[in-house]
C-alpha positions in Angstrom: 19.4 13.2 37.4 17.6 10.0 38.0 14.0 11.2 37.2 15.3 12.9 33.6 17.1 9.2 32.8 13.9 7.4 33.9 11.6 9.8 31.7 14.0 9.3 28.6 14.0 5.6 29.1 10.1 5.8 29.4 10.0 7.5 26.4 12.1 5.3 24.3 10.4 2.0 25.4 7.1 3.5 24.1 8.4 4.2 21.2 9.6 0.8 20.4 6.7 -0.9 21.8 4.6 1.1 19.4 6.9 0.3 16.3 7.0 -3.5 17.8 3.2 -3.0 17.1 3.8 -2.7 13.7 4.1 -5.5 11.3 7.2 -5.7 9.2 5.4 -5.2 5.9 3.6 -2.0 7.8 6.7 -0.3 7.5 6.2 0.7 3.8 2.3 1.1 4.3 -1.2 -0.7 5.2 -4.0 -0.8 2.8 -7.5 -1.5 3.5 -9.7 -1.8 -0.1 -13.6 -0.9 0.4 -16.0 -2.7 -0.5 -14.8 -6.2 -0.7 -15.4 -8.1 -3.3 -14.9 -5.0 -6.0 -17.6 -4.5 -7.9 -16.2 -3.9 -11.2 -17.3 0.1 -12.8 -18.6 1.0 -9.1 -16.2 3.0 -6.9 -13.8 1.7 -4.9 -12.3 3.4 -1.5 -8.3 3.2 -1.3 -6.9 3.6 2.1 -2.8 3.3 2.4 -2.2 4.2 6.4 1.4 5.0 6.7 1.2 5.5 11.2 4.0 2.5 11.2 6.1 3.9 8.2 6.9 6.8 9.9 7.5 4.6 13.3 10.4 3.4 11.3 11.5 6.1 9.6 10.1 6.2 6.1 8.4 9.6 5.2 6.7 8.5 1.5 7.9 10.9 -1.5 5.1 9.1 -3.6 3.0 5.9 -4.2 2.4 3.7 -7.0 -1.0 1.6 -6.9 -1.1 -1.6 -9.1 -3.2 -4.1 -9.7 -1.6 -7.5 -10.6 -1.8 -10.7 -10.8 0.8 -13.0 -8.8 3.1 -14.8 -11.1 2.2 -18.1 -9.6 -1.1 -17.2 -11.1 -0.6 -15.4 -14.3 -0.6 -17.0 -17.9 1.4 -14.2 -19.0 -0.6 -12.3 -20.9 -2.3 -10.6 -17.8 -0.2 -7.7 -17.5 -0.2 -5.3 -14.4 -3.0 -2.2 -14.3 -1.4 1.0 -12.8 -3.7 2.9 -11.8 -2.9 5.7 -9.6 0.4 7.6 -8.7 -0.2 9.6 -5.8 2.2 12.5 -4.5 2.7 12.2 -0.7 0.1 12.3 1.7 -0.1 15.7 4.4 -1.0 13.4 7.1 -0.3 9.7 7.5 -3.1 8.3 5.1 -4.0 8.5 1.3 -7.2 7.9 0.9 -9.0 8.0 -3.1 -11.9 6.3 -5.0 -11.0 4.9 -8.3 -13.2 2.4 -10.4 -12.4 -0.6 -12.5 -14.2 -1.3 -16.1 -16.0 -4.1 -16.4 -15.3 -4.5 -19.8 -11.5 -4.4 -19.3 -10.6 -7.6 -21.3 -8.2 -9.0 -18.0 -11.8 -9.3 -16.7 -13.4 -10.8 -19.3 -10.9 -13.1 -20.6 -10.0 -13.9 -17.2 -12.6 -13.9 -15.1 -11.6 -15.6 -12.0 -7.9 -14.8 -12.0 -6.5 -13.9 -8.6 -5.8 -10.4 -8.4 -3.8 -8.1 -5.4 -3.5 -4.2 -5.8 0.4 -3.6 -5.1 1.2 -0.2 -3.0 4.7 0.8 -3.5 6.0 3.6 -1.6 8.8 6.0 -2.4 10.9 7.1 -0.1 14.3 8.9 0.5 17.4 6.8 2.1 20.8 8.6 3.5 23.7 6.9 1.4 27.3 7.0 2.4 28.8 7.4 -0.8 25.0 9.1 -3.0 23.5 11.4 0.1 19.9 11.2 -1.1 18.7 8.0 -2.8 15.2 7.6 -3.8 13.7 3.9 -2.9 10.7 1.7 -2.8 9.1 -0.7 -0.7 6.1 -2.5 -1.7 3.2 -4.4 -0.3 0.0 -6.7 -1.5 -3.4 -7.1 -0.2 -5.5 -9.8 -2.7 -9.1 -8.9 -3.6 -11.6 -10.1 -5.5 -14.0 -8.8 -8.4 -17.3 -9.6 -9.5 -19.2 -8.5 -12.3 -21.6 -6.0 -11.8 -25.7 -7.5 -11.8 -27.3 -6.9 -15.2 -30.4 -5.5 -15.0 
């Protein structure tokens, strides 16, 4: 009995230690973007890692990826660019490539704007009143862009 109790406690402690190693923001996914800075018109690899999400009991249903100019730096005319909606990954990682149009007016009119890629993760929670409810959580990652070299 003592060994079963000790084993259960050790398993619990190991699981909580791993979850504690994850940042609070990591519960909605951890973004990696490569290359950085992003060269407009060239492929960029977007990777969202959901290892910490599963440690927090969050299983993505789908994910949305948006490029935004943060409110503090936005003139009011820089609209979000919604560039991907993805179904839940079969594992704990979602990886894909995208290219941003160098002629998009936001990049030409506001060449020095600061940007963030926003990952919005939709997942199901259980509520007492309504049963399963779809909710979202987001993480942001600052990115910078450069125009391609003209030949």
